[in-house]
C-alpha positions, 0 to 999 in steps of 0.5 A: 730068772725072775722077771716083771713085765710092766703094763701100761695103758696101750700095751699089746706085746705084754702077754707075748713077753710073759708067754715067752719068759714064763711058758717058753723059758721057764722063768718066774715071770709076772705082770706088774701094772704101771700104777704099782710102785714097787717091782718086787724081787726081780732080775729082769724088768721088761717094758713091752711093745705097744702103745703106751698111753696112746702114744699121745705127745709122743711114744713113751713121753706120758709113760715116763711119769708112771708111778712105776717109773721110780722103781725102774730107775732104782732097779737099773741104777743098782745094776739090775737088768732092764729090756725095752722092746719097741715101745719099751725102748721108746720109753726108755730113751724118754726116761733118760736110761738110754740115749737118743730118741725114736723118730717117725720112720723116714718113710712115714709107714708103719712097718710090720714084717720080719727083718735081718739084725746083726748081733754087734756089741757084747753085753748080757743079751748078746753074749756069745752071739756076736756077728750072728744074723738073726731074723726078727719081726718089727711092727712100729711107725716111729723106730727111727733111732736118732742121736747127736754126733757125739753120742753116736760116736760114743755108742760105736766107740764103746761097743754099745750098738747091740743090733744093726739092721742088715741084709740077709747075708749080714754083709751090709747095713740096711738103713731102709728099714726105718732110716735109723742112723747107722742102721741102729736096731738096739742100743745099750746103756753105759753099764750095759745092764739096760738094752732097748731094741726096735725088733720083737725077740719075744715073737720069735721063740718057738718053732711052731712060729717058724722062727726061734731066733729070739730065744737066742737073746734070752738064752744069752742072759743065762750065760 
């Protein structure tokens, strides 16, 4: 698997993603600066967490116009894999590669803790993981997923809700994490080659950290 991790001014999980993909998964992964115009020969593009351009205007609003954006669009449109984590999820909605928007958390607090998510719709990152409950870390102040009723119905009906915040036993939704509609933690695009999620799987891939649930998401790609 060849992967490019895009670095924006303010990215802070770029090296976490690089370590997870290159050192833990053993993939051919490298960093690509946002001012570059080509991604090179890659299978996967990762937009990491952080605060691109300081989250000025709103998260991802400026990053959407970075020179590398055209290459990301082309990669996605030809079926290439794109993963947006936290701030990367916000950027993908600003780019129009994913529907909806990420609004300030309902309680207006920054959340930095582990949460439980249930794997929902099947796709490249969730293949073989359906109904599993994973413990993943979050770190965001603007992670409340929102969309119009028609889009929400389409996401649910087409199985494009990839992850949902739930109780530790997975039996009930947990909308109290940030107030997301239907407790949505991650969504796919129509063709399911683009995924955005607020939790950080790249920060839960090693036994030494006490949690390897995030590794399951990357391993699903290989299936």
